[in-house]
C-alpha positions in Angstrom: 34.2 -21.4 11.5 35.3 -21.0 15.1 38.4 -22.5 16.6 36.6 -25.4 18.2 35.1 -26.5 14.9 38.4 -26.0 13.1 40.2 -28.2 15.7 37.6 -30.9 15.3 38.0 -30.9 11.5 41.8 -31.1 11.9 41.5 -33.8 14.5 39.5 -36.0 12.1 42.1 -35.4 9.4 44.9 -36.1 11.9 44.1 -39.8 11.5 46.2 -41.3 8.7 43.5 -43.5 7.3 40.9 -40.6 7.3 43.5 -38.3 5.7 44.2 -40.9 2.9 40.4 -41.2 2.3 39.9 -37.5 2.2 42.9 -37.0 -0.2 41.5 -39.7 -2.5 38.1 -38.1 -2.5 39.6 -34.6 -3.2 41.5 -36.1 -6.2 38.3 -37.8 -7.4 36.5 -34.4 -8.0 33.0 -33.4 -7.5 31.5 -36.7 -8.6 33.3 -38.5 -5.7 33.9 -42.2 -5.6 31.8 -45.3 -4.8 32.5 -46.7 -1.4 33.7 -49.9 -3.0 36.3 -48.0 -5.0 37.6 -46.3 -1.9 37.9 -49.6 -0.2 39.8 -51.2 -3.0 42.0 -48.2 -3.6 43.1 -48.0 0.0 42.8 -51.7 0.9 40.7 -51.0 3.9 38.3 -53.6 5.4 34.6 -52.5 4.9 33.8 -52.1 8.6 36.9 -50.0 9.1 36.1 -47.8 6.1 32.6 -47.3 7.3 33.8 -46.1 10.7 36.2 -43.6 9.1 33.6 -42.4 6.6 31.2 -41.8 9.4 33.8 -39.7 11.3 34.5 -37.6 8.2 30.8 -37.1 7.5 30.2 -36.1 11.2 32.4 -33.1 10.7 30.9 -32.4 7.3 34.2 -33.1 5.6 32.5 -35.5 3.1 29.0 -36.1 1.8 27.5 -39.5 1.1 24.8 -40.0 -1.5 23.2 -43.0 -3.1 22.9 -43.5 -6.8 20.9 -46.6 -7.4 22.6 -49.3 -5.3 25.9 -47.5 -5.1 26.8 -45.2 -2.3 29.2 -42.4 -3.4 31.4 -40.3 -1.1 32.3 -36.8 -2.1 34.7 -34.4 -0.5 33.1 -31.2 0.8 35.2 -28.6 -1.0 33.4 -25.8 0.8 34.6 -27.1 4.2 38.1 -27.7 2.8 38.2 -24.1 1.6 37.1 -22.8 5.0 39.7 -24.9 6.9 42.5 -23.8 4.6 41.3 -20.2 4.7 41.1 -20.2 8.5 44.7 -21.4 8.7 46.0 -19.0 6.0 44.4 -16.0 7.7 46.7 -16.5 10.6 49.8 -16.3 8.4 52.1 -13.5 9.2 49.9 -11.8 11.8 51.8 -9.2 13.6 54.7 -9.3 11.2 
């Protein structure tokens, strides 16, 4: 991941609502959560939630998939690992 991509991921997570959504999805595990559950858990209007989910998905921080009539959202743990690794690699350089 280059610095521009990293900055874009961090910018999306810099919004408090998106950060809360992402943290909730991380806690949910690899099965994710239905959109309705995210909405109820965080008390977010549907249109607002849709906007924030789209922003997270645009940077590949989450995946959305449909199971029957339910749309699930799943944190992208691979991207999370990359973001954290990119930041950790800078630790103590030159020390």
